[in-house]
N, C-alpha and C positions, 0 to 999 in steps of 0.2 A: 265354513259355509257348506251345507249339504248339497249334493247333486239332486235336483228335482226331476222326477220321472212322472209323466202323465200317461196313463193307460186308458184306452177307450175301446169301444166295440165289444165289451164284455170279455176282455182278455182275462185269462185265468189268474186269480190272485195266488192260488197254490203254486202255479208255475213261476211266479215272481217272488216266491218266498225268500230266496237268497238275498233279495234287495231289502226286504223287511227286516231281515236279521243282521243287516250291515248298517252300522251307525252313519256311514257316509252318504246314505241315500234316504230320500223322502219320496214316497209313492202316493199318488192321488189317482182315483178312478172316477172318470166322468164318461158314462156310456153314450150320451147324446152329443156327438161332436158338432152338431149344428147349434147347440145352445150357447147363450151368452156366457154362461158359467165356464164352458169349455174354452171359448175364445179368450176369456179373461185369464184363465190359468195358463193357456198356451204361451202367453207373452213372457213368462218367467221360468220356463222349464228347460232342462238340459237335454232330455230325451223324451221322445214320443213313441209309444207302442200302439200299433193298430192291427186290426185284422183286415177284412176286405171291405167293410162298409164305409170307412172314412177315406175320402179322396184327399191325399196329401199332395195338393197341387201347389203351384207357385204362389197363389194368394195366401194359402194357409202358411206356407213357409215364410212368407214376408211378415206375417204376424207373430212369428216365433223368433224374436231377436236373439235369445240366448241358446237356441237349439243347436246341439252339436251332433245329434244322431237320431235317425228314425229306424225303428225296428218293426218289421212286418212279421207278425206271428203267423207264419204260413210260408208257402213256397212262392207263389206269384207276387210280382210287384207291379202289376198293371195299374194299381191305384196310387202309386208313388211316382212323382215327377223327379226322376233321378237326376236329370240334367239341371233342374232348378236347385235341387239339393247340393249338387256338386259345385254349382256356381257360388254357393254360400259357404262351401267348405264343410257341409254336413254329411257325415257318413251314413250310408244306407245299408241295412242288414236284413236278411230274411232268415227263415228257419227251415231249410230244405229237408232235414232229417226227421223232424218231430212228427209229421203226419204221414210218413211213408207207409206204415202198416195200415193205417185207417184208409188211405186212398187205395192201397192194394186190395184190401178186403171189400171196399165199395165196388171196385172193378169186377171182382169175382161175383159179388152179389148181383150186379147188373147182368153179367154174362149168364149165370145160372137161371136167373129169373126170366131172361129172354128165351133161352133154350127150352125151359119147362113151362113157359107161358103162364107164370104164376100170377101176375097182376090181373090178366084177363080172366083166369079161372076163379080168382078170389071175388072179382066183381060179379061174375056169373052166379056164384054160389049165394052171395048176399042178395041177389035179385030173385032167389027162389029156385034156381035151376040146379040140376044134377046131371050135367052133360059131360061125362068123362071123355067120350070119343072126340069131342070138339077141341080138346086140349092135349092131344097126343104130342109129346115133346121129343126132343133129341138129347143125346148124351155128348159130353165132351170127349170121352174116350175114343181114341182113334182118329180124331180130327186134327187139323193143322191150325195152330195159332200163328197169326202174322202180327208182329209187333212193329209199330211205327214209333221208334224211340225205345231205348232199353237202358235208361239211367237207373236211378234208385228204385223208382216204382215199377217201371217196365221190367227190370230184372227180377223183382220179387213176384210180379205177375207170371213171368216165365216159369219160375220155380213151382208155383202153385199149380199152374196148368199142366206141367209135366207130371206132377203128382196125380193128376186126374187121367193121365195116360195120353196126353197130347204131345205132338212134336211141335217144334217152334222154329220159325224163320223170322229174321229181324232185318228191318231197314233202319240203319242208324249210321250216318257218315262219321260219327265221332266215336263209335265203339271199336275197340281194338280187337284183333283176332284172338289175343290172349284172353281178354275179358269174355269174348264170345265162347271160347272153349270152356272157361270156368262156369258159364251159365248153361253149357250144353245146348247152345243154339247155333243156327247156321245163318251167317251174314249173306244177304242177298240185296238186289236192287229193289227200289220201290215198286217197279212194275211186276216183279216176281211175287211180292207180298199181295198186290192187288189181284194178280192172276190165280194164285195158288192157295191162298188162305181160306179156311172155312169161317174163322172168326178173326176179325181185325180189331186190335185194341191200340188206341192212340195214347202216347205218353211223351208229348213234346211241349215246349213252351210256345207261346204265341210270339212270333217274330215276323219280319217281312218275308223271311224265307219259308215259314210254315203257314202263313195266312192262306186260307182256302186251298191248302195242300190236297185235301180230299174234295175235289170239285166234281162237276158232272162227268167229265171225261174219266176221272179215276173211278167213280162209282160204276160207270158203264163197263169197266174192265173186270169188276168183281164177279165171282160166281153168282149164279141166279139165286142160290139160297144163302149167300154169305151174310154174316152178322157183323155189325159195326158197333164198337163200344168207344165212347169218348168220355173219360172222367178226368181229362187233363186241363185243357184250356179251350174256351169258346173261340170261334173264329177260325179254327183249324179246318173245320168242315164247312163247306158251303151249305147252309141250312135249307135254302130254297131248293137246291139241287137234290139234297137228301130227301126232302119231303116229296119231290117229284118222283124220285127213284122208288121210294116206298109205295107211293100211290100206284105207280105203273107195275109194281111187282118185280122190279129189276133186281132187287136184293131181298134177302129173307127177313131182315128186321134190323133194328138199331136200338141202342140205349144211350141216352145222353144225360150227363149230370152237369154240364157246363154249356154256356151259350155265348154267342157273340155279344149280345147286350143282355144284361141282367138287371132286374128280373125279366123273364121272358115275356114279350109283348102279348097282350090278349089276342091280337089278330095274327100272331105268328102262324104260318102254314104248318109248323110242326105239331100244333095242337090237334089238328084233324088228320094227321098222317097215320096210316094203319101200321100195325106191328112195330110200334115205337113206345119205348118206356122213357118217361121224362121224370127226372127228380131235380129238386131245387138246390143244386150245388152243395151236396152233402158229403163230398169226398173226405174232407178232414174234420167233419163234424162228429167227433166222438169225444167223450169226456177225457179219455186217456190222451188223445192227440192234442187237445187244447192245452192240457197241462204241459206236455212235452215241448210244444212249439214256444210257449211262454218261457219255459225253463231255458230253452236254447237262446232266446233273445236276452234273457236276464244275464246269461254268461257274457254275451257280447257287450251289454251295458257296463258291466263291471270292468271288462278289459278296456273298452273305449274311453270311458269317463275317468275311472280311478287309476288306470294304468297307462293311459294315453297310447293305447295300442289299437290301431285300426285294422289289424289282421282280420280277414274274413269279411270286410266291408265290400259290397258289390262294386263300389265306385272308389276303392282305396287309391287306385292309380290316378284318379282325377283330383283328389283332395290333398294328396301328400305335397 
């Protein structure tokens, strides 16, 4: 009997190629996870691969009687009920390395666009204007980058910003001094990042510890011209407080690729806030990254199902 794998949310078939080439696996693709066809197929699969659109909640898990593993082709697992999966003995995997470069480059794109006022300048030109003086920007060189979180992506952002001539300070309770030395960054308290950084870039997961980490009080401590970038997880920044700080001119600007609730509500105060760039969660949305995260999950599927090896599962300690 073959292991059945169901992929949804337009997971890259190229990334799952190793499964197609292995006679032990049978792979089906159904991109509408709300369809009857998907629910019917789900009842007889051994592995489910999703991106961010499908909510793998307790109800879905209950309908998947043969399910042995869930693979999230990306970093965040906000859309997977890990507790419900663990209760059923289902291993949960993510792919933290596959979109590192894509998310890093997205952060840099937001940062440079904000400093050089590119979106506003582009809109102005399309409206028939040629007002160069209105869009005088700033350079990264000589400025201080403040990282909140310096894991895979944060560390890569630090390297690229240093290449632009920036110095880098980091708040990350889990970063060792040895790793900080390797990255050529200085470990400081969160208050020091808020007080001293010209550009603050956030790279942390959403947990009870990090929810609303950047709130009204934190924003009030930042430099008047400070810029805030968040391409990690929504909910880390208090969005109403950010909109208020931007409207009041308390900080220089912000760029967001993630939000507490997605898609962003039509009446969100962020939509009317000045000096703010908004993008619809594009961090890992490159052709290259989608292949890499799927490839990473495919490797987990082979090990978990064919080799009975749960190494790398986020909840391995709960299901063994």
